[in-house]
PDB file with one MODEL, atoms N, CA, C and O in Angstrom:
MODEL        1
ATOM      1  N   MET A   1     -78.326 -98.791 -48.262  1.00  0.00           N
ATOM      2  CA  MET A   1     -76.894 -98.315 -48.354  1.00  0.00           C
ATOM      3  C   MET A   1     -76.570 -97.591 -47.100  1.00  0.00           C
ATOM      4  O   MET A   1     -77.384 -96.794 -46.635  1.00  0.00           O
ATOM      5  N   ASN A   2     -75.449 -97.815 -46.535  1.00  0.00           N
ATOM      6  CA  ASN A   2     -75.020 -97.171 -45.283  1.00  0.00           C
ATOM      7  C   ASN A   2     -74.258 -95.912 -45.644  1.00  0.00           C
ATOM      8  O   ASN A   2     -73.172 -95.988 -46.217  1.00  0.00           O
ATOM      9  N   HIS A   3     -74.811 -94.760 -45.318  1.00  0.00           N
ATOM     10  CA  HIS A   3     -74.196 -93.477 -45.656  1.00  0.00           C
ATOM     11  C   HIS A   3     -73.297 -92.939 -44.550  1.00  0.00           C
ATOM     12  O   HIS A   3     -72.706 -91.871 -44.707  1.00  0.00           O
ATOM     13  N   SER A   4     -73.183 -93.637 -43.467  1.00  0.00           N
ATOM     14  CA  SER A   4     -72.342 -93.150 -42.338  1.00  0.00           C
ATOM     15  C   SER A   4     -70.900 -93.084 -42.757  1.00  0.00           C
ATOM     16  O   SER A   4     -70.167 -92.249 -42.228  1.00  0.00           O
ATOM     17  N   ASN A   5     -70.445 -93.909 -43.673  1.00  0.00           N
ATOM     18  CA  ASN A   5     -69.038 -93.848 -44.142  1.00  0.00           C
ATOM     19  C   ASN A   5     -68.777 -92.699 -45.046  1.00  0.00           C
ATOM     20  O   ASN A   5     -67.621 -92.414 -45.359  1.00  0.00           O
ATOM     21  N   LEU A   6     -69.817 -92.015 -45.486  1.00  0.00           N
ATOM     22  CA  LEU A   6     -69.636 -90.873 -46.375  1.00  0.00           C
ATOM     23  C   LEU A   6     -69.124 -89.640 -45.691  1.00  0.00           C
ATOM     24  O   LEU A   6     -68.712 -88.691 -46.358  1.00  0.00           O
ATOM     25  N   ASN A   7     -69.137 -89.626 -44.348  1.00  0.00           N
ATOM     26  CA  ASN A   7     -68.726 -88.462 -43.614  1.00  0.00           C
ATOM     27  C   ASN A   7     -67.235 -88.288 -43.643  1.00  0.00           C
ATOM     28  O   ASN A   7     -66.741 -87.204 -43.336  1.00  0.00           O
ATOM     29  N   SER A   8     -66.487 -89.331 -44.008  1.00  0.00           N
ATOM     30  CA  SER A   8     -65.091 -89.248 -44.064  1.00  0.00           C
ATOM     31  C   SER A   8     -64.647 -89.440 -45.519  1.00  0.00           C
ATOM     32  O   SER A   8     -65.106 -90.357 -46.199  1.00  0.00           O
ATOM     33  N   LEU A   9     -63.782 -88.595 -45.970  1.00  0.00           N
ATOM     34  CA  LEU A   9     -63.283 -88.701 -47.323  1.00  0.00           C
ATOM     35  C   LEU A   9     -62.223 -89.736 -47.450  1.00  0.00           C
ATOM     36  O   LEU A   9     -61.498 -90.007 -46.493  1.00  0.00           O
ATOM     37  N   PRO A  10     -62.105 -90.356 -48.670  1.00  0.00           N
ATOM     38  CA  PRO A  10     -61.122 -91.400 -48.858  1.00  0.00           C
ATOM     39  C   PRO A  10     -59.712 -90.776 -48.817  1.00  0.00           C
ATOM     40  O   PRO A  10     -59.541 -89.589 -49.092  1.00  0.00           O
ATOM     41  N   PRO A  11     -58.721 -91.591 -48.472  1.00  0.00           N
ATOM     42  CA  PRO A  11     -57.347 -91.102 -48.494  1.00  0.00           C
ATOM     43  C   PRO A  11     -57.007 -90.609 -49.857  1.00  0.00           C
ATOM     44  O   PRO A  11     -57.537 -91.118 -50.844  1.00  0.00           O
ATOM     45  N   LYS A  12     -56.149 -89.647 -49.950  1.00  0.00           N
ATOM     46  CA  LYS A  12     -55.770 -89.050 -51.266  1.00  0.00           C
ATOM     47  C   LYS A  12     -55.212 -90.099 -52.201  1.00  0.00           C
ATOM     48  O   LYS A  12     -55.457 -90.010 -53.404  1.00  0.00           O
ATOM     49  N   SER A  13     -54.515 -91.035 -51.747  1.00  0.00           N
ATOM     50  CA  SER A  13     -53.915 -92.079 -52.560  1.00  0.00           C
ATOM     51  C   SER A  13     -54.992 -92.944 -53.270  1.00  0.00           C
ATOM     52  O   SER A  13     -54.694 -93.580 -54.280  1.00  0.00           O
ATOM     53  N   LEU A  14     -56.191 -92.969 -52.767  1.00  0.00           N
ATOM     54  CA  LEU A  14     -57.256 -93.766 -53.370  1.00  0.00           C
ATOM     55  C   LEU A  14     -58.126 -92.875 -54.210  1.00  0.00           C
ATOM     56  O   LEU A  14     -59.047 -93.383 -54.850  1.00  0.00           O
ATOM     57  N   ASP A  15     -57.903 -91.587 -54.254  1.00  0.00           N
ATOM     58  CA  ASP A  15     -58.784 -90.628 -54.887  1.00  0.00           C
ATOM     59  C   ASP A  15     -58.105 -90.139 -56.080  1.00  0.00           C
ATOM     60  O   ASP A  15     -56.960 -89.699 -55.986  1.00  0.00           O
ATOM     61  N   ASN A  16     -58.774 -90.185 -57.290  1.00  0.00           N
ATOM     62  CA  ASN A  16     -58.165 -89.819 -58.530  1.00  0.00           C
ATOM     63  C   ASN A  16     -58.477 -88.348 -58.905  1.00  0.00           C
ATOM     64  O   ASN A  16     -58.110 -87.927 -60.002  1.00  0.00           O
ATOM     65  N   ASP A  17     -59.120 -87.577 -58.063  1.00  0.00           N
ATOM     66  CA  ASP A  17     -59.360 -86.159 -58.342  1.00  0.00           C
ATOM     67  C   ASP A  17     -58.020 -85.444 -58.367  1.00  0.00           C
ATOM     68  O   ASP A  17     -57.081 -85.787 -57.650  1.00  0.00           O
ATOM     69  N   SER A  18     -57.977 -84.431 -59.229  1.00  0.00           N
ATOM     70  CA  SER A  18     -56.799 -83.608 -59.246  1.00  0.00           C
ATOM     71  C   SER A  18     -56.736 -82.783 -57.953  1.00  0.00           C
ATOM     72  O   SER A  18     -57.733 -82.608 -57.252  1.00  0.00           O
ATOM     73  N   ASP A  19     -55.540 -82.288 -57.668  1.00  0.00           N
ATOM     74  CA  ASP A  19     -55.360 -81.473 -56.452  1.00  0.00           C
ATOM     75  C   ASP A  19     -56.310 -80.274 -56.456  1.00  0.00           C
ATOM     76  O   ASP A  19     -56.831 -79.864 -55.419  1.00  0.00           O
ATOM     77  N   GLU A  20     -56.515 -79.734 -57.641  1.00  0.00           N
ATOM     78  CA  GLU A  20     -57.458 -78.561 -57.772  1.00  0.00           C
ATOM     79  C   GLU A  20     -58.865 -78.952 -57.499  1.00  0.00           C
ATOM     80  O   GLU A  20     -59.582 -78.229 -56.808  1.00  0.00           O
ATOM     81  N   ASP A  21     -59.312 -80.124 -58.041  1.00  0.00           N
ATOM     82  CA  ASP A  21     -60.635 -80.617 -57.781  1.00  0.00           C
ATOM     83  C   ASP A  21     -60.841 -80.913 -56.260  1.00  0.00           C
ATOM     84  O   ASP A  21     -61.855 -80.553 -55.661  1.00  0.00           O
ATOM     85  N   GLN A  22     -59.846 -81.572 -55.696  1.00  0.00           N
ATOM     86  CA  GLN A  22     -59.897 -81.872 -54.250  1.00  0.00           C
ATOM     87  C   GLN A  22     -60.011 -80.633 -53.430  1.00  0.00           C
ATOM     88  O   GLN A  22     -60.813 -80.561 -52.499  1.00  0.00           O
ATOM     89  N   GLU A  23     -59.190 -79.625 -53.776  1.00  0.00           N
ATOM     90  CA  GLU A  23     -59.187 -78.387 -53.038  1.00  0.00           C
ATOM     91  C   GLU A  23     -60.532 -77.677 -53.192  1.00  0.00           C
ATOM     92  O   GLU A  23     -61.062 -77.161 -52.207  1.00  0.00           O
ATOM     93  N   GLU A  24     -61.083 -77.637 -54.370  1.00  0.00           N
ATOM     94  CA  GLU A  24     -62.384 -77.035 -54.578  1.00  0.00           C
ATOM     95  C   GLU A  24     -63.483 -77.741 -53.802  1.00  0.00           C
ATOM     96  O   GLU A  24     -64.375 -77.111 -53.235  1.00  0.00           O
ATOM     97  N   PHE A  25     -63.394 -79.092 -53.793  1.00  0.00           N
ATOM     98  CA  PHE A  25     -64.398 -79.874 -53.002  1.00  0.00           C
ATOM     99  C   PHE A  25     -64.270 -79.545 -51.544  1.00  0.00           C
ATOM    100  O   PHE A  25     -65.284 -79.349 -50.876  1.00  0.00           O
ATOM    101  N   GLN A  26     -63.021 -79.473 -50.999  1.00  0.00           N
ATOM    102  CA  GLN A  26     -62.856 -79.197 -49.570  1.00  0.00           C
ATOM    103  C   GLN A  26     -63.364 -77.804 -49.279  1.00  0.00           C
ATOM    104  O   GLN A  26     -64.021 -77.611 -48.256  1.00  0.00           O
ATOM    105  N   GLU A  27     -63.097 -76.821 -50.122  1.00  0.00           N
ATOM    106  CA  GLU A  27     -63.546 -75.454 -49.926  1.00  0.00           C
ATOM    107  C   GLU A  27     -65.101 -75.415 -49.864  1.00  0.00           C
ATOM    108  O   GLU A  27     -65.685 -74.715 -49.036  1.00  0.00           O
ATOM    109  N   LYS A  28     -65.713 -76.153 -50.723  1.00  0.00           N
ATOM    110  CA  LYS A  28     -67.242 -76.185 -50.738  1.00  0.00           C
ATOM    111  C   LYS A  28     -67.741 -76.751 -49.431  1.00  0.00           C
ATOM    112  O   LYS A  28     -68.652 -76.211 -48.804  1.00  0.00           O
ATOM    113  N   LEU A  29     -67.099 -77.899 -49.013  1.00  0.00           N
ATOM    114  CA  LEU A  29     -67.522 -78.554 -47.778  1.00  0.00           C
ATOM    115  C   LEU A  29     -67.294 -77.583 -46.615  1.00  0.00           C
ATOM    116  O   LEU A  29     -68.170 -77.441 -45.762  1.00  0.00           O
ATOM    117  N   SER A  30     -66.192 -76.943 -46.565  1.00  0.00           N
ATOM    118  CA  SER A  30     -65.882 -76.084 -45.476  1.00  0.00           C
ATOM    119  C   SER A  30     -66.887 -74.923 -45.425  1.00  0.00           C
ATOM    120  O   SER A  30     -67.373 -74.580 -44.347  1.00  0.00           O
ATOM    121  N   ALA A  31     -67.192 -74.340 -46.533  1.00  0.00           N
ATOM    122  CA  ALA A  31     -68.168 -73.215 -46.562  1.00  0.00           C
ATOM    123  C   ALA A  31     -69.498 -73.704 -46.131  1.00  0.00           C
ATOM    124  O   ALA A  31     -70.166 -73.028 -45.349  1.00  0.00           O
ATOM    125  N   LEU A  32     -69.924 -74.838 -46.594  1.00  0.00           N
ATOM    126  CA  LEU A  32     -71.266 -75.371 -46.159  1.00  0.00           C
ATOM    127  C   LEU A  32     -71.301 -75.706 -44.722  1.00  0.00           C
ATOM    128  O   LEU A  32     -72.307 -75.447 -44.062  1.00  0.00           O
ATOM    129  N   GLU A  33     -70.218 -76.292 -44.174  1.00  0.00           N
ATOM    130  CA  GLU A  33     -70.146 -76.602 -42.747  1.00  0.00           C
ATOM    131  C   GLU A  33     -70.232 -75.252 -41.904  1.00  0.00           C
ATOM    132  O   GLU A  33     -70.945 -75.166 -40.904  1.00  0.00           O
ATOM    133  N   ASN A  34     -69.512 -74.286 -42.349  1.00  0.00           N
ATOM    134  CA  ASN A  34     -69.557 -72.982 -41.628  1.00  0.00           C
ATOM    135  C   ASN A  34     -70.996 -72.410 -41.665  1.00  0.00           C
ATOM    136  O   ASN A  34     -71.512 -71.935 -40.653  1.00  0.00           O
ATOM    137  N   HIS A  35     -71.603 -72.466 -42.815  1.00  0.00           N
ATOM    138  CA  HIS A  35     -72.944 -71.962 -42.958  1.00  0.00           C
ATOM    139  C   HIS A  35     -73.925 -72.777 -42.049  1.00  0.00           C
ATOM    140  O   HIS A  35     -74.785 -72.201 -41.382  1.00  0.00           O
ATOM    141  N   LYS A  36     -73.776 -74.068 -42.045  1.00  0.00           N
ATOM    142  CA  LYS A  36     -74.679 -74.918 -41.228  1.00  0.00           C
ATOM    143  C   LYS A  36     -74.473 -74.547 -39.739  1.00  0.00           C
ATOM    144  O   LYS A  36     -75.451 -74.453 -38.997  1.00  0.00           O
ATOM    145  N   ASN A  37     -73.244 -74.342 -39.305  1.00  0.00           N
ATOM    146  CA  ASN A  37     -72.973 -74.022 -37.886  1.00  0.00           C
ATOM    147  C   ASN A  37     -73.570 -72.636 -37.577  1.00  0.00           C
ATOM    148  O   ASN A  37     -74.101 -72.456 -36.481  1.00  0.00           O
ATOM    149  N   GLU A  38     -73.509 -71.665 -38.470  1.00  0.00           N
ATOM    150  CA  GLU A  38     -74.097 -70.400 -38.300  1.00  0.00           C
ATOM    151  C   GLU A  38     -75.626 -70.495 -38.138  1.00  0.00           C
ATOM    152  O   GLU A  38     -76.238 -69.873 -37.270  1.00  0.00           O
ATOM    153  N   CYS A  39     -76.198 -71.317 -39.036  1.00  0.00           N
ATOM    154  CA  CYS A  39     -77.675 -71.525 -38.945  1.00  0.00           C
ATOM    155  C   CYS A  39     -78.035 -72.059 -37.580  1.00  0.00           C
ATOM    156  O   CYS A  39     -78.975 -71.579 -36.945  1.00  0.00           O
ATOM    157  N   ARG A  40     -77.311 -73.029 -37.135  1.00  0.00           N
ATOM    158  CA  ARG A  40     -77.622 -73.639 -35.790  1.00  0.00           C
ATOM    159  C   ARG A  40     -77.507 -72.589 -34.689  1.00  0.00           C
ATOM    160  O   ARG A  40     -78.337 -72.513 -33.783  1.00  0.00           O
ATOM    161  N   LEU A  41     -76.490 -71.812 -34.794  1.00  0.00           N
ATOM    162  CA  LEU A  41     -76.297 -70.763 -33.725  1.00  0.00           C
ATOM    163  C   LEU A  41     -77.408 -69.772 -33.755  1.00  0.00           C
ATOM    164  O   LEU A  41     -77.753 -69.191 -32.725  1.00  0.00           O
ATOM    165  N   GLU A  42     -77.980 -69.561 -34.912  1.00  0.00           N
ATOM    166  CA  GLU A  42     -79.072 -68.586 -35.079  1.00  0.00           C
ATOM    167  C   GLU A  42     -80.459 -69.219 -34.846  1.00  0.00           C
ATOM    168  O   GLU A  42     -81.499 -68.567 -34.939  1.00  0.00           O
ATOM    169  N   GLY A  43     -80.410 -70.516 -34.541  1.00  0.00           N
ATOM    170  CA  GLY A  43     -81.651 -71.215 -34.317  1.00  0.00           C
ATOM    171  C   GLY A  43     -82.424 -71.593 -35.544  1.00  0.00           C
ATOM    172  O   GLY A  43     -83.609 -71.915 -35.460  1.00  0.00           O
ATOM    173  N   LYS A  44     -81.767 -71.559 -36.700  1.00  0.00           N
ATOM    174  CA  LYS A  44     -82.373 -71.864 -38.007  1.00  0.00           C
ATOM    175  C   LYS A  44     -82.105 -73.380 -38.269  1.00  0.00           C
ATOM    176  O   LYS A  44     -81.307 -73.753 -39.128  1.00  0.00           O
ATOM    177  N   TYR A  45     -82.787 -74.192 -37.512  1.00  0.00           N
ATOM    178  CA  TYR A  45     -82.490 -75.659 -37.538  1.00  0.00           C
ATOM    179  C   TYR A  45     -82.919 -76.321 -38.849  1.00  0.00           C
ATOM    180  O   TYR A  45     -82.265 -77.256 -39.311  1.00  0.00           O
ATOM    181  N   VAL A  46     -84.014 -75.844 -39.452  1.00  0.00           N
ATOM    182  CA  VAL A  46     -84.467 -76.452 -40.712  1.00  0.00           C
ATOM    183  C   VAL A  46     -83.484 -76.119 -41.820  1.00  0.00           C
ATOM    184  O   VAL A  46     -83.145 -76.972 -42.640  1.00  0.00           O
ATOM    185  N   GLU A  47     -83.022 -74.851 -41.838  1.00  0.00           N
ATOM    186  CA  GLU A  47     -81.999 -74.486 -42.864  1.00  0.00           C
ATOM    187  C   GLU A  47     -80.721 -75.237 -42.639  1.00  0.00           C
ATOM    188  O   GLU A  47     -80.065 -75.655 -43.592  1.00  0.00           O
ATOM    189  N   ALA A  48     -80.352 -75.417 -41.372  1.00  0.00           N
ATOM    190  CA  ALA A  48     -79.095 -76.158 -41.066  1.00  0.00           C
ATOM    191  C   ALA A  48     -79.245 -77.603 -41.531  1.00  0.00           C
ATOM    192  O   ALA A  48     -78.291 -78.190 -42.039  1.00  0.00           O
ATOM    193  N   GLN A  49     -80.431 -78.179 -41.362  1.00  0.00           N
ATOM    194  CA  GLN A  49     -80.589 -79.557 -41.889  1.00  0.00           C
ATOM    195  C   GLN A  49     -80.590 -79.609 -43.373  1.00  0.00           C
ATOM    196  O   GLN A  49     -80.117 -80.581 -43.962  1.00  0.00           O
ATOM    197  N   MET A  50     -81.117 -78.571 -44.012  1.00  0.00           N
ATOM    198  CA  MET A  50     -81.062 -78.508 -45.539  1.00  0.00           C
ATOM    199  C   MET A  50     -79.594 -78.392 -46.012  1.00  0.00           C
ATOM    200  O   MET A  50     -79.230 -78.958 -47.043  1.00  0.00           O
ATOM    201  N   VAL A  51     -78.798 -77.691 -45.293  1.00  0.00           N
ATOM    202  CA  VAL A  51     -77.331 -77.524 -45.623  1.00  0.00           C
ATOM    203  C   VAL A  51     -76.653 -78.875 -45.419  1.00  0.00           C
ATOM    204  O   VAL A  51     -75.830 -79.300 -46.229  1.00  0.00           O
ATOM    205  N   GLN A  52     -77.022 -79.559 -44.294  1.00  0.00           N
ATOM    206  CA  GLN A  52     -76.398 -80.890 -44.074  1.00  0.00           C
ATOM    207  C   GLN A  52     -76.820 -81.887 -45.160  1.00  0.00           C
ATOM    208  O   GLN A  52     -76.034 -82.744 -45.563  1.00  0.00           O
ATOM    209  N   ASN A  53     -78.025 -81.771 -45.612  1.00  0.00           N
ATOM    210  CA  ASN A  53     -78.485 -82.598 -46.738  1.00  0.00           C
ATOM    211  C   ASN A  53     -77.673 -82.351 -47.971  1.00  0.00           C
ATOM    212  O   ASN A  53     -77.344 -83.290 -48.697  1.00  0.00           O
ATOM    213  N   ARG A  54     -77.335 -81.082 -48.231  1.00  0.00           N
ATOM    214  CA  ARG A  54     -76.570 -80.757 -49.449  1.00  0.00           C
ATOM    215  C   ARG A  54     -75.125 -81.273 -49.264  1.00  0.00           C
ATOM    216  O   ARG A  54     -74.512 -81.751 -50.219  1.00  0.00           O
ATOM    217  N   ILE A  55     -74.589 -81.174 -48.046  1.00  0.00           N
ATOM    218  CA  ILE A  55     -73.232 -81.756 -47.790  1.00  0.00           C
ATOM    219  C   ILE A  55     -73.260 -83.240 -48.092  1.00  0.00           C
ATOM    220  O   ILE A  55     -72.356 -83.746 -48.757  1.00  0.00           O
ATOM    221  N   ASN A  56     -74.247 -83.934 -47.637  1.00  0.00           N
ATOM    222  CA  ASN A  56     -74.370 -85.383 -47.851  1.00  0.00           C
ATOM    223  C   ASN A  56     -74.497 -85.687 -49.345  1.00  0.00           C
ATOM    224  O   ASN A  56     -73.920 -86.653 -49.845  1.00  0.00           O
ATOM    225  N   GLU A  57     -75.269 -84.838 -50.055  1.00  0.00           N
ATOM    226  CA  GLU A  57     -75.411 -85.068 -51.520  1.00  0.00           C
ATOM    227  C   GLU A  57     -74.026 -84.860 -52.234  1.00  0.00           C
ATOM    228  O   GLU A  57     -73.680 -85.623 -53.137  1.00  0.00           O
ATOM    229  N   LEU A  58     -73.264 -83.846 -51.828  1.00  0.00           N
ATOM    230  CA  LEU A  58     -71.975 -83.683 -52.483  1.00  0.00           C
ATOM    231  C   LEU A  58     -71.057 -84.840 -52.212  1.00  0.00           C
ATOM    232  O   LEU A  58     -70.334 -85.288 -53.101  1.00  0.00           O
ATOM    233  N   LYS A  59     -71.077 -85.339 -50.970  1.00  0.00           N
ATOM    234  CA  LYS A  59     -70.227 -86.485 -50.669  1.00  0.00           C
ATOM    235  C   LYS A  59     -70.654 -87.705 -51.458  1.00  0.00           C
ATOM    236  O   LYS A  59     -69.803 -88.458 -51.933  1.00  0.00           O
ATOM    237  N   ILE A  60     -71.966 -87.921 -51.611  1.00  0.00           N
ATOM    238  CA  ILE A  60     -72.404 -89.067 -52.373  1.00  0.00           C
ATOM    239  C   ILE A  60     -72.010 -88.904 -53.844  1.00  0.00           C
ATOM    240  O   ILE A  60     -71.568 -89.866 -54.471  1.00  0.00           O
ATOM    241  N   GLU A  61     -72.163 -87.711 -54.397  1.00  0.00           N
ATOM    242  CA  GLU A  61     -71.839 -87.466 -55.770  1.00  0.00           C
ATOM    243  C   GLU A  61     -70.326 -87.733 -56.013  1.00  0.00           C
ATOM    244  O   GLU A  61     -69.920 -88.316 -57.018  1.00  0.00           O
ATOM    245  N   LYS A  62     -69.541 -87.279 -55.051  1.00  0.00           N
ATOM    246  CA  LYS A  62     -68.053 -87.496 -55.126  1.00  0.00           C
ATOM    247  C   LYS A  62     -67.757 -88.997 -55.084  1.00  0.00           C
ATOM    248  O   LYS A  62     -66.928 -89.499 -55.842  1.00  0.00           O
ATOM    249  N   SER A  63     -68.455 -89.710 -54.178  1.00  0.00           N
ATOM    250  CA  SER A  63     -68.236 -91.102 -54.078  1.00  0.00           C
ATOM    251  C   SER A  63     -68.662 -91.849 -55.361  1.00  0.00           C
ATOM    252  O   SER A  63     -67.985 -92.764 -55.830  1.00  0.00           O
ATOM    253  N   ASN A  64     -69.779 -91.430 -55.887  1.00  0.00           N
ATOM    254  CA  ASN A  64     -70.277 -92.060 -57.166  1.00  0.00           C
ATOM    255  C   ASN A  64     -69.321 -91.826 -58.317  1.00  0.00           C
ATOM    256  O   ASN A  64     -69.094 -92.729 -59.122  1.00  0.00           O
ATOM    257  N   ARG A  65     -68.758 -90.637 -58.410  1.00  0.00           N
ATOM    258  CA  ARG A  65     -67.788 -90.330 -59.479  1.00  0.00           C
ATOM    259  C   ARG A  65     -66.556 -91.229 -59.260  1.00  0.00           C
ATOM    260  O   ARG A  65     -66.031 -91.788 -60.223  1.00  0.00           O
ATOM    261  N   LYS A  66     -66.115 -91.367 -58.079  1.00  0.00           N
ATOM    262  CA  LYS A  66     -64.945 -92.222 -57.810  1.00  0.00           C
ATOM    263  C   LYS A  66     -65.234 -93.705 -58.179  1.00  0.00           C
ATOM    264  O   LYS A  66     -64.396 -94.370 -58.787  1.00  0.00           O
ATOM    265  N   LEU A  67     -66.422 -94.205 -57.803  1.00  0.00           N
ATOM    266  CA  LEU A  67     -66.851 -95.540 -58.131  1.00  0.00           C
ATOM    267  C   LEU A  67     -66.918 -95.700 -59.661  1.00  0.00           C
ATOM    268  O   LEU A  67     -66.478 -96.717 -60.197  1.00  0.00           O
ATOM    269  N   GLU A  68     -67.444 -94.739 -60.332  1.00  0.00           N
ATOM    270  CA  GLU A  68     -67.560 -94.776 -61.818  1.00  0.00           C
ATOM    271  C   GLU A  68     -66.147 -94.885 -62.418  1.00  0.00           C
ATOM    272  O   GLU A  68     -65.923 -95.694 -63.318  1.00  0.00           O
ATOM    273  N   ARG A  69     -65.214 -94.090 -61.935  1.00  0.00           N
ATOM    274  CA  ARG A  69     -63.828 -94.146 -62.488  1.00  0.00           C
ATOM    275  C   ARG A  69     -63.206 -95.480 -62.204  1.00  0.00           C
ATOM    276  O   ARG A  69     -62.481 -96.018 -63.041  1.00  0.00           O
ATOM    277  N   LEU A  70     -63.471 -96.026 -61.043  1.00  0.00           N
ATOM    278  CA  LEU A  70     -62.904 -97.351 -60.668  1.00  0.00           C
ATOM    279  C   LEU A  70     -63.502 -98.442 -61.630  1.00  0.00           C
ATOM    280  O   LEU A  70     -62.774 -99.262 -62.189  1.00  0.00           O
ATOM    281  N   LEU A  71     -64.805 -98.409 -61.786  1.00  0.00           N
ATOM    282  CA  LEU A  71     -65.471 -99.357 -62.695  1.00  0.00           C
ATOM    283  C   LEU A  71     -64.890 -99.244 -64.159  1.00  0.00           C
ATOM    284  O   LEU A  71     -64.577-100.228 -64.829  1.00  0.00           O
ATOM    285  N   GLN A  72     -64.784 -97.984 -64.562  1.00  0.00           N
ATOM    286  CA  GLN A  72     -64.254 -97.759 -65.918  1.00  0.00           C
ATOM    287  C   GLN A  72     -62.807 -98.286 -65.997  1.00  0.00           C
ATOM    288  O   GLN A  72     -62.430 -98.860 -67.018  1.00  0.00           O
ATOM    289  N   SER A  73     -62.037 -98.115 -65.003  1.00  0.00           N
ATOM    290  CA  SER A  73     -60.645 -98.562 -64.968  1.00  0.00           C
ATOM    291  C   SER A  73     -60.601-100.094 -65.054  1.00  0.00           C
ATOM    292  O   SER A  73     -59.795-100.663 -65.791  1.00  0.00           O
ATOM    293  N   HIS A  74     -61.444-100.721 -64.321  1.00  0.00           N
ATOM    294  CA  HIS A  74     -61.512-102.199 -64.326  1.00  0.00           C
ATOM    295  C   HIS A  74     -62.030-102.683 -65.720  1.00  0.00           C
ATOM    296  O   HIS A  74     -61.530-103.667 -66.264  1.00  0.00           O
ATOM    297  N   THR A  75     -62.949-102.032 -66.229  1.00  0.00           N
ATOM    298  CA  THR A  75     -63.477-102.363 -67.609  1.00  0.00           C
ATOM    299  C   THR A  75     -62.351-102.265 -68.600  1.00  0.00           C
ATOM    300  O   THR A  75     -62.177-103.156 -69.432  1.00  0.00           O
ATOM    301  N   ASN A  76     -61.601-101.226 -68.530  1.00  0.00           N
ATOM    302  CA  ASN A  76     -60.504-101.011 -69.509  1.00  0.00           C
ATOM    303  C   ASN A  76     -59.440-102.070 -69.359  1.00  0.00           C
ATOM    304  O   ASN A  76     -58.833-102.475 -70.351  1.00  0.00           O
ATOM    305  N   GLU A  77     -59.195-102.536 -68.137  1.00  0.00           N
ATOM    306  CA  GLU A  77     -58.231-103.608 -67.892  1.00  0.00           C
ATOM    307  C   GLU A  77     -58.654-104.918 -68.524  1.00  0.00           C
ATOM    308  O   GLU A  77     -57.838-105.666 -69.061  1.00  0.00           O
ATOM    309  N   VAL A  78     -59.992-105.186 -68.446  1.00  0.00           N
ATOM    310  CA  VAL A  78     -60.531-106.458 -68.942  1.00  0.00           C
ATOM    311  C   VAL A  78     -60.526-106.464 -70.478  1.00  0.00           C
ATOM    312  O   VAL A  78     -60.329-107.506 -71.102  1.00  0.00           O
ATOM    313  N   ILE A  79     -60.738-105.319 -71.058  1.00  0.00           N
ATOM    314  CA  ILE A  79     -60.874-105.217 -72.543  1.00  0.00           C
ATOM    315  C   ILE A  79     -59.543-105.364 -73.172  1.00  0.00           C
ATOM    316  O   ILE A  79     -59.430-105.311 -74.397  1.00  0.00           O
TER     317      ILE A  79
ENDMDL
END
């Protein structure tokens, strides 16, 4: 699976998250990105990589939730 596309979020029109969920997700990402950058500046490269791994996990989880909703939507249309 190619994870390089996970670095960019889908356009809002394709995303079924509520505005509140989207805002919370963006706040988490922003906080993690800031922490990662602080770690790098302090020379804490292992911790920075751990934070990057968590960012990637959150993006994958979000993508998986979106895919699950899409599959459910298609299933409901077929039934």
